[in-house]
C-alpha positions in Angstrom: 27.6 -132.4 -181.2 24.5 -134.1 -182.3 21.4 -132.3 -183.3 19.6 -133.1 -180.0 22.7 -132.0 -178.0 22.7 -128.7 -179.8 19.0 -128.4 -179.0 19.4 -129.2 -175.5 22.3 -126.8 -175.2 20.2 -123.9 -176.8 17.3 -124.5 -174.4 19.2 -124.6 -171.5 21.2 -121.5 -172.6 17.8 -119.8 -173.3 16.5 -120.6 -169.8 19.7 -119.3 -168.2 19.4 -116.1 -170.1 15.6 -115.7 -169.1 16.3 -116.5 -165.5 19.2 -113.8 -165.5 17.0 -111.3 -167.0 14.3 -111.8 -164.6 16.9 -111.8 -161.6 17.8 -108.3 -163.0 14.1 -107.2 -163.0 13.2 -108.9 -159.6 16.3 -109.1 -157.8 16.4 -112.0 -155.4 12.8 -112.1 -154.6 12.5 -115.7 -155.4 14.8 -116.5 -152.5 13.0 -114.5 -149.8 10.0 -115.2 -148.2 7.0 -113.5 -149.7 5.2 -110.6 -148.4 2.3 -111.0 -146.1 3.0 -114.9 -146.0 4.2 -116.9 -143.1 6.5 -119.1 -145.2 10.1 -119.4 -146.4 11.5 -119.2 -149.8 11.5 -122.8 -150.7 7.7 -123.2 -149.7 7.1 -120.2 -151.9 9.1 -121.6 -154.7 7.2 -124.7 -154.6 3.9 -122.8 -154.4 4.8 -120.7 -157.6 5.8 -124.1 -159.5 2.2 -125.4 -158.1 0.7 -122.2 -160.0 2.5 -122.8 -163.2 1.3 -126.4 -163.2 -2.2 -125.1 -162.8 -1.6 -122.6 -165.6 -0.4 -125.5 -167.8 -3.5 -127.5 -167.4 -5.6 -124.4 -168.1 -3.8 -123.6 -171.2 -4.1 -127.1 -172.4 -7.9 -126.8 -172.7 -8.3 -122.9 -173.2 -6.7 -120.0 -175.3 -4.9 -117.3 -173.0 -6.1 -114.2 -172.6 -2.4 -112.6 -172.2 0.5 -113.2 -174.7 1.8 -116.4 -172.9 2.4 -119.4 -174.7 2.3 -123.0 -173.3 6.1 -123.2 -173.8 6.4 -119.8 -172.0 4.7 -121.5 -169.2 6.8 -124.5 -169.5 10.0 -122.4 -169.4 8.7 -120.7 -166.2 8.0 -124.0 -164.6 11.7 -125.1 -165.5 13.1 -122.0 -164.2 11.3 -122.4 -161.1 12.8 -126.0 -160.5 16.4 -124.1 -161.0 15.5 -121.6 -158.6 14.5 -124.3 -156.1 17.7 -126.0 -156.7 19.8 -122.9 -156.2 18.0 -122.0 -153.0 18.7 -125.3 -151.7 22.4 -124.8 -152.4 22.2 -121.5 -150.8 21.0 -123.1 -147.6 23.7 -125.7 -147.4 
């Protein structure tokens, strides 16, 4: 295994562990329509992805007030991409 392959594997494993921990904390909330919103899970995940992209734009130019790094936000965005794909698989 090359160094890049190891780094890729490590990052994917880290993301998987993060998603599993968040699933334990939040349950399957990402796959349900949000409270007080007339939308479905797929659209809600896309909105959350959009929020993370806006967060990245903000972090690029500003120091965060909370303990969340740029890379933390990138991982959150990657996580929402995975959730989108899992939701899509659940619908088929």
